[in-house]
All heavy atoms as TSV, in Angstrom:
chain	resi	resn	atom	element	x	y	z
A	1	MET	N	N	5.692	-11.231	9.210
A	1	MET	CA	C	5.485	-9.919	9.784
A	1	MET	C	C	3.984	-9.698	10.008
A	1	MET	O	O	3.175	-10.018	9.143
A	1	MET	CB	C	6.040	-8.845	8.837
A	1	MET	CG	C	5.869	-7.464	9.410
A	1	MET	SD	S	6.446	-6.192	8.321
A	1	MET	CE	C	7.909	-5.607	9.003
A	2	PRO	N	N	3.615	-9.171	11.144
A	2	PRO	CA	C	2.187	-9.029	11.456
A	2	PRO	C	C	1.482	-7.862	10.766
A	2	PRO	O	O	0.289	-7.691	10.916
A	2	PRO	CB	C	2.180	-8.841	12.971
A	2	PRO	CG	C	3.518	-8.278	13.296
A	2	PRO	CD	C	4.455	-8.841	12.287
A	3	ILE	N	N	2.215	-7.057	9.995
A	3	ILE	CA	C	1.577	-5.968	9.247
A	3	ILE	C	C	1.245	-6.470	7.840
A	3	ILE	O	O	2.116	-6.921	7.117
A	3	ILE	CB	C	2.487	-4.726	9.149
A	3	ILE	CG1	C	2.860	-4.201	10.530
A	3	ILE	CG2	C	1.826	-3.636	8.299
A	3	ILE	CD1	C	1.706	-3.635	11.331
A	4	ILE	N	N	-0.022	-6.383	7.492
A	4	ILE	CA	C	-0.486	-6.846	6.186
A	4	ILE	C	C	-0.806	-5.621	5.333
A	4	ILE	O	O	-1.472	-4.695	5.795
A	4	ILE	CB	C	-1.742	-7.723	6.341
A	4	ILE	CG1	C	-1.386	-8.959	7.172
A	4	ILE	CG2	C	-2.307	-8.116	4.984
A	4	ILE	CD1	C	-2.567	-9.704	7.701
A	5	VAL	N	N	-0.314	-5.620	4.104
A	5	VAL	CA	C	-0.547	-4.512	3.180
A	5	VAL	C	C	-1.663	-4.917	2.218
A	5	VAL	O	O	-1.527	-5.892	1.487
A	5	VAL	CB	C	0.739	-4.152	2.407
A	5	VAL	CG1	C	0.480	-2.989	1.458
A	5	VAL	CG2	C	1.869	-3.805	3.373
A	6	ASN	N	N	-2.759	-4.174	2.260
A	6	ASN	CA	C	-3.909	-4.449	1.396
A	6	ASN	C	C	-3.995	-3.471	0.232
A	6	ASN	O	O	-5.082	-3.126	-0.213
A	6	ASN	CB	C	-5.202	-4.378	2.224
A	6	ASN	CG	C	-5.276	-5.480	3.251
A	6	ASN	OD1	O	-4.985	-6.630	2.962
A	6	ASN	ND2	N	-5.646	-5.129	4.464
A	7	LEU	N	N	-2.847	-3.047	-0.254
A	7	LEU	CA	C	-2.807	-2.078	-1.341
A	7	LEU	C	C	-3.475	-2.627	-2.595
A	7	LEU	O	O	-4.229	-1.916	-3.271
A	7	LEU	CB	C	-1.357	-1.672	-1.635
A	7	LEU	CG	C	-1.140	-0.585	-2.671
A	7	LEU	CD1	C	-1.882	0.691	-2.301
A	7	LEU	CD2	C	0.343	-0.298	-2.832
A	8	ASP	N	N	-3.254	-3.888	-2.903
A	8	ASP	CA	C	-3.848	-4.494	-4.094
A	8	ASP	C	C	-5.377	-4.505	-4.018
A	8	ASP	O	O	-6.063	-4.302	-5.017
A	8	ASP	CB	C	-3.304	-5.901	-4.345
A	8	ASP	CG	C	-3.409	-6.817	-3.139
A	8	ASP	OD1	O	-3.642	-6.329	-2.016
A	8	ASP	OD2	O	-3.242	-8.037	-3.312
A	9	VAL	N	N	-5.911	-4.690	-2.812
A	9	VAL	CA	C	-7.363	-4.688	-2.616
A	9	VAL	C	C	-7.935	-3.306	-2.915
A	9	VAL	O	O	-8.920	-3.170	-3.642
A	9	VAL	CB	C	-7.722	-5.119	-1.170
A	9	VAL	CG1	C	-9.214	-4.976	-0.916
A	9	VAL	CG2	C	-7.263	-6.542	-0.900
A	10	MET	N	N	-7.295	-2.273	-2.360
A	10	MET	CA	C	-7.779	-0.909	-2.583
A	10	MET	C	C	-7.627	-0.496	-4.048
A	10	MET	O	O	-8.483	0.184	-4.599
A	10	MET	CB	C	-7.046	0.086	-1.684
A	10	MET	CG	C	-7.452	0.029	-0.227
A	10	MET	SD	S	-9.246	0.123	0.047
A	10	MET	CE	C	-9.645	1.699	-0.667
A	11	MET	N	N	-6.544	-0.927	-4.676
A	11	MET	CA	C	-6.347	-0.617	-6.099
A	11	MET	C	C	-7.450	-1.269	-6.933
A	11	MET	O	O	-7.975	-0.649	-7.856
A	11	MET	CB	C	-4.971	-1.084	-6.560
A	11	MET	CG	C	-3.834	-0.235	-6.027
A	11	MET	SD	S	-2.217	-0.932	-6.378
A	11	MET	CE	C	-2.255	-1.131	-8.135
A	12	ALA	N	N	-7.806	-2.490	-6.604
A	12	ALA	CA	C	-8.864	-3.191	-7.332
A	12	ALA	C	C	-10.213	-2.500	-7.120
A	12	ALA	O	O	-10.983	-2.324	-8.072
A	12	ALA	CB	C	-8.938	-4.646	-6.887
A	13	ARG	N	N	-10.481	-2.077	-5.892
A	13	ARG	CA	C	-11.748	-1.384	-5.608
A	13	ARG	C	C	-11.854	-0.073	-6.376
A	13	ARG	O	O	-12.946	0.330	-6.761
A	13	ARG	CB	C	-11.868	-1.097	-4.109
A	13	ARG	CG	C	-12.179	-2.316	-3.286
A	13	ARG	CD	C	-12.372	-1.956	-1.840
A	13	ARG	NE	N	-12.581	-3.161	-1.045
A	13	ARG	CZ	C	-12.464	-3.203	0.266
A	13	ARG	NH1	N	-12.139	-2.118	0.954
A	13	ARG	NH2	N	-12.669	-4.325	0.915
A	14	ARG	N	N	-10.732	0.593	-6.575
A	14	ARG	CA	C	-10.724	1.878	-7.283
A	14	ARG	C	C	-10.437	1.702	-8.780
A	14	ARG	O	O	-10.334	2.675	-9.498
A	14	ARG	CB	C	-9.663	2.816	-6.683
A	14	ARG	CG	C	-9.836	3.105	-5.210
A	14	ARG	CD	C	-11.142	3.832	-4.920
A	14	ARG	NE	N	-11.191	4.283	-3.545
A	14	ARG	CZ	C	-11.987	3.779	-2.604
A	14	ARG	NH1	N	-12.792	2.782	-2.892
A	14	ARG	NH2	N	-11.979	4.262	-1.382
A	15	LYS	N	N	-10.279	0.437	-9.192
A	15	LYS	CA	C	-9.974	0.114	-10.596
A	15	LYS	C	C	-8.769	0.907	-11.098
A	15	LYS	O	O	-8.802	1.512	-12.167
A	15	LYS	CB	C	-11.200	0.354	-11.477
A	15	LYS	CG	C	-12.360	-0.568	-11.149
A	15	LYS	CD	C	-13.576	-0.253	-11.992
A	15	LYS	CE	C	-14.703	-1.225	-11.787
A	15	LYS	NZ	N	-15.212	-1.346	-10.454
A	16	MET	N	N	-7.700	0.887	-10.294
A	16	MET	CA	C	-6.489	1.627	-10.639
A	16	MET	C	C	-5.333	0.652	-10.811
A	16	MET	O	O	-5.135	-0.246	-10.002
A	16	MET	CB	C	-6.165	2.633	-9.526
A	16	MET	CG	C	-5.074	3.619	-9.925
A	16	MET	SD	S	-4.744	4.872	-8.674
A	16	MET	CE	C	-6.268	5.783	-8.679
A	17	SER	N	N	-4.590	0.841	-11.884
A	17	SER	CA	C	-3.446	-0.026	-12.154
A	17	SER	C	C	-2.228	0.434	-11.359
A	17	SER	O	O	-2.183	1.563	-10.863
A	17	SER	CB	C	-3.119	-0.008	-13.647
A	17	SER	OG	O	-2.575	1.254	-14.008
A	18	LEU	N	N	-1.248	-0.434	-11.289
A	18	LEU	CA	C	0.008	-0.106	-10.610
A	18	LEU	C	C	0.692	1.057	-11.327
A	18	LEU	O	O	1.233	1.953	-10.683
A	18	LEU	CB	C	0.922	-1.340	-10.572
A	18	LEU	CG	C	2.030	-1.355	-9.535
A	18	LEU	CD1	C	1.456	-1.301	-8.125
A	18	LEU	CD2	C	2.896	-2.579	-9.687
A	19	ASN	N	N	0.646	1.050	-12.646
A	19	ASN	CA	C	1.239	2.151	-13.429
A	19	ASN	C	C	0.578	3.484	-13.116
A	19	ASN	O	O	1.255	4.495	-12.923
A	19	ASN	CB	C	1.115	1.880	-14.934
A	19	ASN	CG	C	2.121	0.863	-15.420
A	19	ASN	OD1	O	3.201	0.730	-14.869
A	19	ASN	ND2	N	1.756	0.138	-16.452
A	20	GLU	N	N	-0.742	3.476	-13.069
A	20	GLU	CA	C	-1.492	4.707	-12.797
A	20	GLU	C	C	-1.193	5.232	-11.391
A	20	GLU	O	O	-0.951	6.432	-11.201
A	20	GLU	CB	C	-2.991	4.431	-12.957
A	20	GLU	CG	C	-3.841	5.674	-13.006
A	20	GLU	CD	C	-5.315	5.361	-13.216
A	20	GLU	OE1	O	-5.662	4.210	-13.566
A	20	GLU	OE2	O	-6.113	6.283	-13.021
A	21	LEU	N	N	-1.200	4.336	-10.416
A	21	LEU	CA	C	-0.910	4.746	-9.039
A	21	LEU	C	C	0.520	5.254	-8.927
A	21	LEU	O	O	0.781	6.251	-8.257
A	21	LEU	CB	C	-1.153	3.585	-8.066
A	21	LEU	CG	C	-0.983	3.915	-6.587
A	21	LEU	CD1	C	-1.946	5.019	-6.144
A	21	LEU	CD2	C	-1.174	2.671	-5.729
A	22	SER	N	N	1.433	4.594	-9.597
A	22	SER	CA	C	2.834	5.000	-9.594
A	22	SER	C	C	2.998	6.438	-10.068
A	22	SER	O	O	3.730	7.224	-9.462
A	22	SER	CB	C	3.645	4.056	-10.490
A	22	SER	OG	O	4.945	4.531	-10.672
A	23	GLU	N	N	2.282	6.786	-11.127
A	23	GLU	CA	C	2.344	8.153	-11.648
A	23	GLU	C	C	1.726	9.156	-10.689
A	23	GLU	O	O	2.256	10.237	-10.479
A	23	GLU	CB	C	1.625	8.228	-13.006
A	23	GLU	CG	C	2.378	7.542	-14.114
A	23	GLU	CD	C	1.601	7.521	-15.422
A	23	GLU	OE1	O	0.593	8.258	-15.538
A	23	GLU	OE2	O	2.006	6.764	-16.321
A	24	LYS	N	N	0.609	8.785	-10.073
A	24	LYS	CA	C	-0.097	9.706	-9.173
A	24	LYS	C	C	0.677	9.986	-7.892
A	24	LYS	O	O	0.591	11.079	-7.347
A	24	LYS	CB	C	-1.485	9.145	-8.826
A	24	LYS	CG	C	-2.464	9.244	-9.963
A	24	LYS	CD	C	-3.849	8.841	-9.510
A	24	LYS	CE	C	-4.813	8.996	-10.649
A	24	LYS	NZ	N	-6.063	9.597	-10.267
A	25	VAL	N	N	1.394	8.990	-7.383
A	25	VAL	CA	C	2.102	9.178	-6.113
A	25	VAL	C	C	3.593	9.444	-6.309
A	25	VAL	O	O	4.323	9.600	-5.336
A	25	VAL	CB	C	1.899	7.985	-5.146
A	25	VAL	CG1	C	0.440	7.801	-4.825
A	25	VAL	CG2	C	2.470	6.696	-5.694
A	26	ASP	N	N	4.027	9.484	-7.571
A	26	ASP	CA	C	5.426	9.757	-7.893
A	26	ASP	C	C	6.377	8.768	-7.200
A	26	ASP	O	O	7.318	9.159	-6.511
A	26	ASP	CB	C	5.789	11.205	-7.535
A	26	ASP	CG	C	7.089	11.648	-8.208
A	26	ASP	OD1	O	7.394	11.121	-9.288
A	26	ASP	OD2	O	7.785	12.499	-7.636
A	27	LEU	N	N	6.089	7.493	-7.381
A	27	LEU	CA	C	6.895	6.415	-6.820
A	27	LEU	C	C	7.223	5.463	-7.968
A	27	LEU	O	O	6.378	5.255	-8.847
A	27	LEU	CB	C	6.082	5.672	-5.747
A	27	LEU	CG	C	6.809	5.094	-4.557
A	27	LEU	CD1	C	7.423	6.209	-3.723
A	27	LEU	CD2	C	5.873	4.289	-3.702
A	28	THR	N	N	8.421	4.898	-7.960
A	28	THR	CA	C	8.776	3.976	-9.042
A	28	THR	C	C	7.909	2.722	-8.961
A	28	THR	O	O	7.428	2.350	-7.887
A	28	THR	CB	C	10.256	3.558	-8.968
A	28	THR	OG1	O	10.467	2.826	-7.766
A	28	THR	CG2	C	11.176	4.765	-9.018
A	29	LEU	N	N	7.742	2.076	-10.105
A	29	LEU	CA	C	6.971	0.832	-10.141
A	29	LEU	C	C	7.570	-0.220	-9.215
A	29	LEU	O	O	6.841	-0.927	-8.528
A	29	LEU	CB	C	6.924	0.280	-11.566
A	29	LEU	CG	C	5.856	0.860	-12.478
A	29	LEU	CD1	C	6.010	0.330	-13.888
A	29	LEU	CD2	C	4.482	0.554	-11.954
A	30	SER	N	N	8.899	-0.300	-9.191
A	30	SER	CA	C	9.537	-1.323	-8.349
A	30	SER	C	C	9.295	-1.052	-6.870
A	30	SER	O	O	8.992	-1.985	-6.113
A	30	SER	CB	C	11.030	-1.424	-8.652
A	30	SER	OG	O	11.675	-0.193	-8.430
A	31	ASN	N	N	9.388	0.207	-6.439
A	31	ASN	CA	C	9.137	0.515	-5.031
A	31	ASN	C	C	7.678	0.289	-4.658
A	31	ASN	O	O	7.372	-0.222	-3.573
A	31	ASN	CB	C	9.540	1.960	-4.704
A	31	ASN	CG	C	11.026	2.110	-4.547
A	31	ASN	OD1	O	11.742	1.142	-4.314
A	31	ASN	ND2	N	11.509	3.325	-4.686
A	32	LEU	N	N	6.777	0.647	-5.550
A	32	LEU	CA	C	5.358	0.432	-5.298
A	32	LEU	C	C	5.041	-1.060	-5.259
A	32	LEU	O	O	4.255	-1.513	-4.435
A	32	LEU	CB	C	4.541	1.125	-6.392
A	32	LEU	CG	C	3.099	1.457	-6.069
A	32	LEU	CD1	C	2.961	2.207	-4.758
A	32	LEU	CD2	C	2.478	2.241	-7.196
A	33	SER	N	N	5.688	-1.822	-6.110
A	33	SER	CA	C	5.498	-3.267	-6.139
A	33	SER	C	C	5.991	-3.912	-4.843
A	33	SER	O	O	5.348	-4.816	-4.310
A	33	SER	CB	C	6.228	-3.862	-7.340
A	33	SER	OG	O	6.018	-5.239	-7.408
A	34	ILE	N	N	7.127	-3.442	-4.340
A	34	ILE	CA	C	7.666	-3.949	-3.073
A	34	ILE	C	C	6.677	-3.687	-1.941
A	34	ILE	O	O	6.427	-4.552	-1.106
A	34	ILE	CB	C	9.049	-3.316	-2.773
A	34	ILE	CG1	C	10.101	-3.890	-3.722
A	34	ILE	CG2	C	9.466	-3.530	-1.323
A	34	ILE	CD1	C	11.417	-3.132	-3.720
A	35	LEU	N	N	6.081	-2.510	-1.945
A	35	LEU	CA	C	5.087	-2.166	-0.932
A	35	LEU	C	C	3.835	-3.027	-1.095
A	35	LEU	O	O	3.319	-3.588	-0.133
A	35	LEU	CB	C	4.734	-0.680	-1.025
A	35	LEU	CG	C	3.717	-0.147	-0.035
A	35	LEU	CD1	C	4.192	-0.360	1.399
A	35	LEU	CD2	C	3.449	1.324	-0.285
A	36	LYS	N	N	3.382	-3.170	-2.325
A	36	LYS	CA	C	2.167	-3.931	-2.614
A	36	LYS	C	C	2.276	-5.396	-2.196
A	36	LYS	O	O	1.321	-5.985	-1.716
A	36	LYS	CB	C	1.858	-3.831	-4.106
A	36	LYS	CG	C	0.578	-4.494	-4.523
A	36	LYS	CD	C	0.359	-4.330	-6.015
A	36	LYS	CE	C	-0.470	-5.475	-6.522
A	36	LYS	NZ	N	-0.191	-5.858	-7.854
A	37	THR	N	N	3.449	-5.971	-2.383
A	37	THR	CA	C	3.635	-7.383	-2.044
A	37	THR	C	C	3.955	-7.608	-0.570
A	37	THR	O	O	4.119	-8.748	-0.136
A	37	THR	CB	C	4.753	-8.014	-2.897
A	37	THR	OG1	O	5.955	-7.267	-2.709
A	37	THR	CG2	C	4.379	-8.040	-4.360
A	38	GLY	N	N	4.043	-6.521	0.200
A	38	GLY	CA	C	4.291	-6.646	1.633
A	38	GLY	C	C	5.746	-6.880	1.977
A	38	GLY	O	O	6.062	-7.268	3.096
A	39	LYS	N	N	6.653	-6.656	1.028
A	39	LYS	CA	C	8.078	-6.895	1.272
A	39	LYS	C	C	8.810	-5.658	1.788
A	39	LYS	O	O	9.981	-5.728	2.132
A	39	LYS	CB	C	8.744	-7.398	-0.008
A	39	LYS	CG	C	8.236	-8.766	-0.417
A	39	LYS	CD	C	8.873	-9.251	-1.683
A	39	LYS	CE	C	8.319	-10.629	-2.032
A	39	LYS	NZ	N	8.689	-11.048	-3.363
A	40	ALA	N	N	8.109	-4.523	1.839
A	40	ALA	CA	C	8.729	-3.284	2.328
A	40	ALA	C	C	8.954	-3.372	3.830
A	40	ALA	O	O	8.136	-3.933	4.560
A	40	ALA	CB	C	7.844	-2.094	1.999
A	41	LYS	N	N	10.069	-2.832	4.286
A	41	LYS	CA	C	10.387	-2.818	5.716
A	41	LYS	C	C	9.825	-1.575	6.397
A	41	LYS	O	O	9.663	-1.541	7.602
A	41	LYS	CB	C	11.907	-2.864	5.924
A	41	LYS	CG	C	12.560	-4.110	5.371
A	41	LYS	CD	C	12.184	-5.317	6.174
A	41	LYS	CE	C	12.890	-6.548	5.625
A	41	LYS	NZ	N	12.278	-7.783	6.046
A	42	ALA	N	N	9.541	-0.546	5.602
A	42	ALA	CA	C	9.032	0.713	6.148
A	42	ALA	C	C	8.300	1.464	5.047
A	42	ALA	O	O	8.470	1.178	3.866
A	42	ALA	CB	C	10.187	1.562	6.676
A	43	VAL	N	N	7.483	2.417	5.466
A	43	VAL	CA	C	6.810	3.291	4.518
A	43	VAL	C	C	6.766	4.695	5.120
A	43	VAL	O	O	6.484	4.854	6.302
A	43	VAL	CB	C	5.391	2.781	4.162
A	43	VAL	CG1	C	4.490	2.703	5.360
A	43	VAL	CG2	C	4.765	3.616	3.079
A	44	ARG	N	N	7.120	5.673	4.330
A	44	ARG	CA	C	7.098	7.057	4.807
A	44	ARG	C	C	5.653	7.528	4.925
A	44	ARG	O	O	4.804	7.158	4.110
A	44	ARG	CB	C	7.825	7.974	3.826
A	44	ARG	CG	C	9.301	7.783	3.823
A	44	ARG	CD	C	9.942	8.870	2.955
A	44	ARG	NE	N	11.384	8.753	3.028
A	44	ARG	CZ	C	12.177	8.652	1.992
A	44	ARG	NH1	N	11.665	8.668	0.776
A	44	ARG	NH2	N	13.469	8.547	2.152
A	45	PHE	N	N	5.408	8.379	5.909
A	45	PHE	CA	C	4.072	8.949	6.050
A	45	PHE	C	C	3.690	9.742	4.808
A	45	PHE	O	O	2.530	9.728	4.394
A	45	PHE	CB	C	3.980	9.837	7.291
A	45	PHE	CG	C	3.815	9.076	8.574
A	45	PHE	CD1	C	4.260	9.622	9.761
A	45	PHE	CD2	C	3.217	7.830	8.611
A	45	PHE	CE1	C	4.098	8.940	10.954
A	45	PHE	CE2	C	3.057	7.135	9.795
A	45	PHE	CZ	C	3.503	7.694	10.977
A	46	SER	N	N	4.653	10.415	4.196
A	46	SER	CA	C	4.358	11.196	2.993
A	46	SER	C	C	3.922	10.276	1.850
A	46	SER	O	O	3.023	10.619	1.073
A	46	SER	CB	C	5.563	12.037	2.573
A	46	SER	OG	O	6.689	11.221	2.338
A	47	THR	N	N	4.510	9.095	1.758
A	47	THR	CA	C	4.119	8.113	0.743
A	47	THR	C	C	2.734	7.571	1.044
A	47	THR	O	O	1.884	7.469	0.159
A	47	THR	CB	C	5.139	6.951	0.684
A	47	THR	OG1	O	6.421	7.482	0.376
A	47	THR	CG2	C	4.740	5.909	-0.346
A	48	LEU	N	N	2.493	7.240	2.304
A	48	LEU	CA	C	1.186	6.739	2.725
A	48	LEU	C	C	0.106	7.788	2.465
A	48	LEU	O	O	-0.978	7.471	1.965
A	48	LEU	CB	C	1.226	6.362	4.208
A	48	LEU	CG	C	0.005	5.672	4.788
A	48	LEU	CD1	C	-0.337	4.399	4.031
A	48	LEU	CD2	C	0.232	5.374	6.264
A	49	GLU	N	N	0.424	9.045	2.748
A	49	GLU	CA	C	-0.515	10.141	2.503
A	49	GLU	C	C	-0.842	10.247	1.011
A	49	GLU	O	O	-2.011	10.372	0.626
A	49	GLU	CB	C	0.078	11.463	2.997
A	49	GLU	CG	C	-0.804	12.659	2.732
A	49	GLU	CD	C	-0.152	13.974	3.140
A	49	GLU	OE1	O	0.980	13.968	3.674
A	49	GLU	OE2	O	-0.790	15.012	2.920
A	50	ALA	N	N	0.179	10.177	0.162
A	50	ALA	CA	C	-0.025	10.276	-1.281
A	50	ALA	C	C	-0.870	9.115	-1.806
A	50	ALA	O	O	-1.749	9.306	-2.653
A	50	ALA	CB	C	1.319	10.320	-1.999
A	51	ILE	N	N	-0.630	7.926	-1.298
A	51	ILE	CA	C	-1.399	6.746	-1.711
A	51	ILE	C	C	-2.852	6.897	-1.276
A	51	ILE	O	O	-3.771	6.638	-2.053
A	51	ILE	CB	C	-0.772	5.452	-1.151
A	51	ILE	CG1	C	0.563	5.182	-1.850
A	51	ILE	CG2	C	-1.726	4.271	-1.315
A	51	ILE	CD1	C	1.383	4.062	-1.224
A	52	CYS	N	N	-3.064	7.330	-0.031
A	52	CYS	CA	C	-4.425	7.517	0.476
A	52	CYS	C	C	-5.168	8.579	-0.334
A	52	CYS	O	O	-6.354	8.426	-0.631
A	52	CYS	CB	C	-4.412	7.894	1.950
A	52	CYS	SG	S	-3.984	6.512	3.027
A	53	LYS	N	N	-4.463	9.635	-0.696
A	53	LYS	CA	C	-5.077	10.699	-1.495
A	53	LYS	C	C	-5.450	10.178	-2.882
A	53	LYS	O	O	-6.558	10.418	-3.368
A	53	LYS	CB	C	-4.111	11.875	-1.604
A	53	LYS	CG	C	-4.718	13.098	-2.235
A	53	LYS	CD	C	-3.751	14.262	-2.166
A	53	LYS	CE	C	-4.387	15.535	-2.705
A	53	LYS	NZ	N	-3.497	16.679	-2.596
A	54	ALA	N	N	-4.546	9.433	-3.506
A	54	ALA	CA	C	-4.784	8.906	-4.848
A	54	ALA	C	C	-5.915	7.879	-4.870
A	54	ALA	O	O	-6.684	7.819	-5.822
A	54	ALA	CB	C	-3.505	8.287	-5.403
A	55	LEU	N	N	-6.009	7.077	-3.813
A	55	LEU	CA	C	-7.019	6.020	-3.757
A	55	LEU	C	C	-8.269	6.429	-2.978
A	55	LEU	O	O	-9.198	5.627	-2.838
A	55	LEU	CB	C	-6.424	4.745	-3.137
A	55	LEU	CG	C	-5.336	4.052	-3.942
A	55	LEU	CD1	C	-4.738	2.901	-3.158
A	55	LEU	CD2	C	-5.880	3.559	-5.279
A	56	ASP	N	N	-8.266	7.663	-2.452
A	56	ASP	CA	C	-9.393	8.167	-1.661
A	56	ASP	C	C	-9.766	7.176	-0.553
A	56	ASP	O	O	-10.880	6.646	-0.510
A	56	ASP	CB	C	-10.595	8.459	-2.561
A	56	ASP	CG	C	-11.706	9.173	-1.805
A	56	ASP	OD1	O	-11.402	9.912	-0.845
A	56	ASP	OD2	O	-12.889	8.990	-2.168
A	57	CYS	N	N	-8.780	6.911	0.308
A	57	CYS	CA	C	-9.002	5.951	1.382
A	57	CYS	C	C	-8.254	6.390	2.644
A	57	CYS	O	O	-7.575	7.412	2.643
A	57	CYS	CB	C	-8.551	4.557	0.951
A	57	CYS	SG	S	-6.772	4.407	0.673
A	58	GLN	N	N	-8.370	5.613	3.686
A	58	GLN	CA	C	-7.697	5.859	4.953
A	58	GLN	C	C	-6.506	4.900	5.089
A	58	GLN	O	O	-6.511	3.818	4.488
A	58	GLN	CB	C	-8.666	5.629	6.123
A	58	GLN	CG	C	-9.817	6.613	6.169
A	58	GLN	CD	C	-9.333	8.017	6.454
A	58	GLN	OE1	O	-8.525	8.249	7.357
A	58	GLN	NE2	N	-9.817	8.972	5.671
A	59	PRO	N	N	-5.494	5.263	5.906
A	59	PRO	CA	C	-4.349	4.359	6.102
A	59	PRO	C	C	-4.770	2.954	6.554
A	59	PRO	O	O	-4.185	1.957	6.134
A	59	PRO	CB	C	-3.524	5.060	7.176
A	59	PRO	CG	C	-3.836	6.508	7.003
A	59	PRO	CD	C	-5.282	6.549	6.594
A	60	GLY	N	N	-5.813	2.884	7.364
A	60	GLY	CA	C	-6.297	1.586	7.837
A	60	GLY	C	C	-6.906	0.724	6.749
A	60	GLY	O	O	-7.081	-0.483	6.927
A	61	ASP	N	N	-7.238	1.350	5.616
A	61	ASP	CA	C	-7.738	0.574	4.479
A	61	ASP	C	C	-6.598	-0.151	3.779
A	61	ASP	O	O	-6.814	-1.143	3.082
A	61	ASP	CB	C	-8.426	1.492	3.456
A	61	ASP	CG	C	-9.681	2.147	4.019
A	61	ASP	OD1	O	-10.364	1.531	4.855
A	61	ASP	OD2	O	-9.969	3.294	3.611
A	62	ILE	N	N	-5.388	0.356	3.964
A	62	ILE	CA	C	-4.218	-0.194	3.283
A	62	ILE	C	C	-3.390	-1.079	4.211
A	62	ILE	O	O	-2.907	-2.128	3.810
A	62	ILE	CB	C	-3.335	0.946	2.733
A	62	ILE	CG1	C	-4.117	1.749	1.696
A	62	ILE	CG2	C	-2.044	0.410	2.129
A	62	ILE	CD1	C	-3.434	3.005	1.253
A	63	LEU	N	N	-3.223	-0.643	5.460
A	63	LEU	CA	C	-2.398	-1.371	6.417
A	63	LEU	C	C	-3.259	-2.031	7.484
A	63	LEU	O	O	-4.193	-1.426	8.002
A	63	LEU	CB	C	-1.398	-0.420	7.095
A	63	LEU	CG	C	-0.441	0.306	6.160
A	63	LEU	CD1	C	0.401	1.295	6.952
A	63	LEU	CD2	C	0.442	-0.664	5.408
A	64	GLU	N	N	-2.916	-3.267	7.805
A	64	GLU	CA	C	-3.668	-4.027	8.784
A	64	GLU	C	C	-2.692	-4.760	9.700
A	64	GLU	O	O	-1.645	-5.233	9.255
A	64	GLU	CB	C	-4.548	-5.039	8.013
A	64	GLU	CG	C	-5.391	-5.930	8.852
A	64	GLU	CD	C	-6.172	-6.915	7.972
A	64	GLU	OE1	O	-6.288	-6.722	6.756
A	64	GLU	OE2	O	-6.636	-7.917	8.551
A	65	TYR	N	N	-3.027	-4.838	10.968
A	65	TYR	CA	C	-2.195	-5.557	11.925
A	65	TYR	C	C	-2.862	-6.863	12.276
A	65	TYR	O	O	-4.030	-6.904	12.651
A	65	TYR	CB	C	-1.972	-4.720	13.188
A	65	TYR	CG	C	-1.252	-5.481	14.279
A	65	TYR	CD1	C	0.116	-5.701	14.204
A	65	TYR	CD2	C	-1.939	-5.999	15.367
A	65	TYR	CE1	C	0.785	-6.402	15.190
A	65	TYR	CE2	C	-1.268	-6.707	16.364
A	65	TYR	CZ	C	0.086	-6.899	16.268
A	65	TYR	OH	O	0.739	-7.605	17.251
A	66	GLU	N	N	-2.113	-7.939	12.128
A	66	GLU	CA	C	-2.625	-9.255	12.496
A	66	GLU	C	C	-1.602	-9.926	13.405
A	66	GLU	O	O	-0.464	-10.153	12.989
A	66	GLU	CB	C	-2.860	-10.105	11.247
A	66	GLU	CG	C	-3.589	-11.403	11.537
A	66	GLU	CD	C	-3.938	-12.129	10.262
A	66	GLU	OE1	O	-4.959	-11.776	9.636
A	66	GLU	OE2	O	-3.189	-13.050	9.899
A	67	GLU	N	N	-2.010	-10.202	14.613
A	67	GLU	CA	C	-1.089	-10.773	15.592
A	67	GLU	C	C	-0.647	-12.171	15.144
A	67	GLU	O	O	-1.455	-12.975	14.701
A	67	GLU	CB	C	-1.786	-10.869	16.959
A	67	GLU	CG	C	-0.807	-10.995	18.096
A	67	GLU	CD	C	-1.458	-10.739	19.435
A	67	GLU	OE1	O	-2.429	-9.969	19.503
A	67	GLU	OE2	O	-0.975	-11.317	20.426
A	68	GLU	N	N	0.669	-12.384	15.249
A	68	GLU	CA	C	1.209	-13.684	14.861
A	68	GLU	C	C	0.919	-14.698	15.952
A	68	GLU	O	O	0.982	-14.392	17.140
A	68	GLU	CB	C	2.721	-13.584	14.659
A	68	GLU	CG	C	3.102	-12.761	13.460
A	68	GLU	CD	C	4.603	-12.666	13.288
A	68	GLU	OE1	O	5.339	-12.824	14.279
A	68	GLU	OE2	O	5.046	-12.431	12.158
A	69	GLU	N	N	0.595	-15.910	15.531
A	69	GLU	CA	C	0.350	-16.982	16.493
A	69	GLU	C	C	1.681	-17.565	16.938
A	69	GLU	O	O	2.589	-17.756	16.125
A	69	GLU	CB	C	-0.519	-18.072	15.861
A	69	GLU	CG	C	-1.916	-17.594	15.557
A	69	GLU	CD	C	-2.782	-18.716	15.040
A	69	GLU	OE1	O	-2.470	-19.904	15.312
A	69	GLU	OE2	O	-3.787	-18.416	14.373
A	70	GLU	N	N	1.777	-17.818	18.232
A	70	GLU	CA	C	3.006	-18.413	18.764
A	70	GLU	C	C	2.938	-19.922	18.578
A	70	GLU	O	O	1.900	-20.517	18.612
A	70	GLU	CB	C	3.135	-18.070	20.255
A	70	GLU	CG	C	3.337	-16.583	20.502
A	70	GLU	CD	C	3.463	-16.257	21.978
A	70	GLU	OE1	O	3.967	-17.116	22.726
A	70	GLU	OE2	O	3.063	-15.168	22.360
A	71	GLY	N	N	4.114	-20.471	18.395
A	71	GLY	CA	C	4.091	-21.912	18.349
A	71	GLY	C	C	5.041	-22.438	17.388
A	71	GLY	O	O	5.330	-23.378	16.968
C-alpha cells in the first residue's frame, strides 16, 4: 500500500509510549498497534485529529504517500 504510517517516528520524537498515546486518544492498544504497523485499512478523521492533538503534530507528520513502483 502506498500510504506509509509514521506514527512510531512521531511517538519517538515526543517520547510517548503506545500505552500513553492509547490513553490520550481513547483508542485500544490493539487498534493503535494496527495503525502504527500500517495494517489499518482506514482511519477516522476524529482519530487522526486526536492523535495529532496528543502528539502536537500535523496529519502529514504521521501519514505519507509513496508511489508504488510498477514492475
